[in-house]
C-alpha positions as CSV (number, residue, x, y, z in Angstrom):
1,A,-76.7,-15.2,-34.3
2,A,-78.3,-19.0,-33.9
3,E,-80.1,-18.5,-37.0
4,M,-77.1,-17.2,-38.9
5,L,-75.1,-20.4,-37.6
6,E,-77.9,-22.9,-39.0
7,E,-78.0,-21.1,-42.1
8,Y,-74.5,-21.2,-42.5
9,K,-74.0,-25.0,-41.6
10,A,-76.8,-25.7,-44.3
11,K,-75.0,-23.8,-46.8
12,Q,-71.7,-26.2,-45.9
13,Q,-73.8,-29.2,-46.1
14,V,-75.3,-28.6,-49.6
15,G,-73.5,-30.8,-52.1
16,H,-72.2,-33.6,-49.6
17,T,-72.8,-37.3,-51.1
18,T,-73.9,-39.9,-48.4
19,R,-70.3,-41.0,-48.4
20,D,-69.4,-37.7,-47.0
21,E,-71.9,-37.5,-44.7
22,K,-71.3,-40.7,-43.0
23,K,-67.4,-39.6,-42.7
24,L,-68.6,-36.1,-41.2
25,E,-70.9,-38.2,-38.8
26,L,-67.5,-40.4,-37.9
27,Q,-65.5,-37.5,-37.3
28,R,-68.0,-35.7,-35.1
29,L,-68.4,-39.1,-33.2
30,L,-64.5,-39.7,-32.6
31,A,-64.0,-36.0,-32.0
32,S,-66.5,-36.5,-28.9
33,R,-64.6,-39.7,-28.0
34,S,-68.0,-41.8,-28.4
35,A,-67.6,-45.2,-26.9
36,H,-70.0,-46.7,-29.5
37,L,-70.0,-46.3,-33.4
38,P,-72.9,-47.2,-35.3
39,G,-72.6,-50.9,-36.7
40,Y,-69.7,-52.1,-34.5
41,S,-70.0,-54.9,-32.1
42,W,-68.7,-54.4,-28.3
43,C,-65.4,-55.8,-29.4
44,A,-65.1,-53.6,-32.2
45,D,-66.1,-50.7,-30.3
46,W,-63.7,-51.3,-27.5
47,V,-60.9,-51.4,-29.8
48,Q,-61.7,-48.5,-31.6
49,W,-61.8,-47.0,-28.5
50,M,-58.2,-48.0,-27.1
51,R,-57.1,-47.0,-30.9
52,N,-58.3,-43.4,-30.4
53,N,-58.1,-42.7,-26.8
54,H,-54.9,-44.4,-25.3
55,P,-52.0,-42.2,-25.0
56,V,-49.7,-44.6,-26.8
57,F,-51.8,-46.3,-29.0
58,G,-53.7,-43.3,-30.2
59,M,-50.3,-42.1,-31.7
60,C,-49.7,-45.0,-33.8
61,C,-53.0,-46.7,-34.4
62,K,-55.8,-43.6,-34.8
63,Y,-58.2,-43.6,-37.3
64,K,-57.3,-41.0,-40.1
65,E,-61.0,-39.5,-39.7
66,N,-60.0,-38.6,-36.2
67,P,-59.6,-34.8,-35.9
68,V,-57.3,-35.2,-32.9
69,G,-53.6,-34.4,-34.4
70,I,-50.2,-35.8,-33.7
71,G,-49.4,-32.8,-31.6
72,Q,-52.1,-33.0,-29.3
73,R,-51.8,-36.5,-29.0
74,V,-47.9,-35.8,-28.0
75,M,-49.0,-33.4,-25.4
76,I,-51.5,-35.6,-23.9
77,L,-48.7,-38.4,-23.4
78,I,-46.3,-36.1,-22.0
79,S,-49.1,-34.9,-19.5
80,S,-49.7,-38.2,-18.6
81,I,-46.5,-38.8,-18.0
82,F,-45.9,-36.1,-15.8
83,F,-49.0,-36.5,-13.8
84,G,-48.3,-40.2,-13.3
85,L,-44.5,-39.2,-11.9
86,A,-46.2,-36.3,-9.9
87,A,-48.8,-38.7,-8.4
88,T,-46.1,-41.4,-6.9
């Protein structure tokens, strides 16, 4: 099964340009909530992390390449509010 998965991935990657490969890599890093993106300074890394992981800022300021959609972000915000109310 692992060989079939690797073969499928190889077929999917054929024909991608360098720009597409960089975009796919950025999507993978954003999906894994990476704190560091290649080529970013510590300040730029902090800003991108806040834009993509903060419950409120993430709804308004997320990168378009981020695979987390608005519906998931709304659920995260509601969950955060309920958890905060339950903890107090």
